[in-house]
N, C-alpha and C positions, 0 to 999 in steps of 0.2 A: 510511716508515710501519712501525711496529713491530708486534709480535704483539698480538692483541686481548686486552684484560684484562676480567675480569668483576667488577671492583671498583667499578663505578659504583653509587652509592647507589640508583638506580632500576632497576637491571638485574633484580632480583627481581620488581618490579612489572610490568616489561615481559614477563617470562616468564609470570607469572600471567595477564596480559591475553591473551597468545597462547593459553595453554592453555584459558582460559575461552571465548575466541571460537571455539575448535574444539570443546570439550566441550559447551557449552550447546546449539548447534544439533543436535549428534549425539544428545544426550539427548532433545531434543524429538522428533526423528525416530523414535528407538527407542520412546519412550513412545507416540507416535501409531500406530506399527506394532503394538505389543503390544495396545493398547486396541482397535484395529479387529479384530485377530485373535481376541481373546477375547470381544468383545461379542456378545450375542445380537441377532439382527436383527429378530425378530418379537416385540416387546414391546408394541406399541400395543394389541393385542387384550386383553392382560392388564391394561393400565392402565385401559382403559375398562370392564372387567367389574365387576359389582357385588360388593361384599364382604359376605358373609353375607346379611343381609336389607336392606342399604342401598338407597337409590334408585339408579336408573340414572344414571350420570354423563353429562353433556353436555360435549363438547369446546368450551371457550371460549377465545377469544384472550386472551393475556396483555396487559392494557392498563395500562401504567405510564406516567404522564405524563412527557414529556420535561422538564417544568418542574422535577420533582424532581431530575433530573440536573444541570440548570443551577444550581440552588440548591446542590447538593452540591459542584459544581466551584468556585463562588464561595466557599463556606466553606473549602475546601481552599486555594484561592489566597490568601485573606486570612489564614488561619491560618499558612501558610508564610511569608508576608511579615512577619507579626508576629514569627515566630521569628528572622528576620534582625535584628530590633531588639534582641534580648536580648544577643548578643555585643557589639553596638555600645555598649549601655548599660553593660556590664561593663567595657569597655576605654576608655570615654570619658576618664577621668582620665589614663590613659596617653597618649592622643593629646594631651590638653591639656598634659601635662608636657613633651612633645617639641615643642610649638609648633604642632600641627596641630588644635587644638581648634575654632577658628572654621571651618576648612575642613570638618572632619568633621561639625560641627553643621549647616552649610549643606547638605551632602550628605544628611543625614538629613531635614532639613526638605523638601528637594526630593523625596525618596523618599516621605514622608508626603503631599506634595501630589499626587504621581502616584497614590497609593492613594486619596486623597480624590476625585480626578477619576474614577477607575475605579468607586468606590463610588457617586458621584452618577450616572454613566452607567448603571450597573446598576439603580439606583433608578428613574431616569426611564424606562427601558425596561420596567419592571415585573418584573424578574427576582427581586426580593426579596418580592413579594407572592405569597401562596400561592393566591389565587383566580386562576383562569385567565380571561383576557380573551377567548379565542377565541369 
């Protein structure tokens, strides 16, 4: 075995990965320590006090329907899956030119079929309707 060389094309990526995997958690810990050290602990009284002549505020629970989050996740999921179709459409003629046109077309049809099955499942479960069934 000869001496180690650093000429591998992905060696820089590996070094960046190691540095980020060390620096990111350390940055989070440092930020958490600083924010806890600088934060004022007694702010609840100030938040509930009246401002000038306004009415006395009542502490109310934050009620956001989980249905909103499900709808947002479905939107992001289908949006990202549509983004996978753009490079396929741009490179389809290249695949057709090298003889893989039918294979790539069948793969995209199966991908769209999986999307359709997921969409129908979400529709049947009521995830796309804004009215809550509860």
